[in-house]
C-alpha positions, 0 to 999 in steps of 0.5 A, a space after each residue: 877961420 882962426 880969429 887972432 887979436 893984435 899982440 895976442 900970445 898964441 897957444 900951441 894948438 892955435 899956432 898949429 891951426 894957423 900954420 895949417 891954414 897958411 900952408 893950405 892957402 899957400 897951396 892954392 896961391 901956388 896953383 893959381 900963380 903957376 897959371 899966371 906966371 908961365 905960358 906953354 910954348 909950342 913944344 910943350 915947355 913952359 916959359 915965364 911970363 914977363 909980367 909974372 906976379 910975385 911967387 907966393 912962396 916968397 910972400 908966405 915964407 917969413 910967416 911960416 918960418 916964424 911959426 916953425 921956430 915957435 914949434 908949429 909942426 905943419 910949418 916945420 914940415 913945410 920948412 924942411 920940404 921947401 928949404 933951399 939945397 944950398 942952405 947955410 950952416 945956421 939954416 941947417 941947424 934950424 932944419 935939423 931941429 925941426 927934423 928931430 922934433 917931427 921924427 920924435 912923435 907919431 905922424 898922421 897917415 897922410 904925413 907919413 905917405 908924403 914924408 916917405 917921398 921926402 927922405 931922399 931930398 932931406 939926405 941932400 939937405 941934412 946928411 944921411 947921418 942925421 936922417 937915418 936915425 930920425 927915420 928909424 925912430 919914426 918907423 918905430 913910432 908908426 903903425 905896422 901898416 904905414 911903415 912901407 913908405 918909410 922903409 922904401 924911402 930910407 932904403 933908397 936914400 941909403 943906396 943913393 948916399 952910400 958911394 963906396 960905403 958898402 955898409 950903407 949900401 947893404 943897409 939900404 938893400 936890406 930895407 928895400 928887401 924888407 919892403 918887398 918881403 913884408 908888403 909884397 902886393 904894395 906899390 912900394 914893393 914893386 918900386 923896391 924890386 926896381 931899386 934892388 935891380 938898379 943898385 945890384 945890377 946897374 953898377 960900374 963893373 957889373 955886366 950890363 943886363 941883356 935886353 931885346 928891342 927893335 932898331 929904327 927899321 923895326 928889326 929885333 935885336 939883343 944887346 948880347 948880339 954885340 958881345 965882344 964889340 965896343 957898344 954905346 947905349 944912349 938912353 933918352 926920353 921926353 918929360 
């Protein structure tokens, strides 16, 4: 473990090590907290315990945010990942600084994998105009074999954030198509194929794709059987 004397000024490598230890401990505390803070109801839904202990995120946040401000990468990554969706202007500026720092130097393989999944959430927190150039910069810094997740994450984020902006949609579709073409056997390629279908076929104004299924009595039917009739489709599921 890292030994720190009171009042000691930490070197950068010590700050990074301390941040990594804090994040690791927080992960363990969070797993234990869930078991003690929630109980499973008869329908499989979890409910909070009335005497739940303090959320470890609240306990560790001040230390990790201070380490993030001092430049510790693990802490900056944690701050980005765990920032509230409604962050105020001052916090957003800090987060932008962390994002710029993290995407300006190469990431380890495990960081790249998780970062790809975080891109869409970062767009909601920081905006696509901040995130897109940073991710593209990180792609250029990353090994060829590790780029698929970043391209997929950015492509999805662009399509989600595009709205009526056709240029953003086209950039997103191009990235998803690149994933499918360059890494055809990867898990990201399979996911990209689904996203391409979603963002090109499942749009307002496009004909609904035909499909076949069975009704409550087990009788097979196609959506096209109801062509010309007003049809309501209800998609639902359990999570």
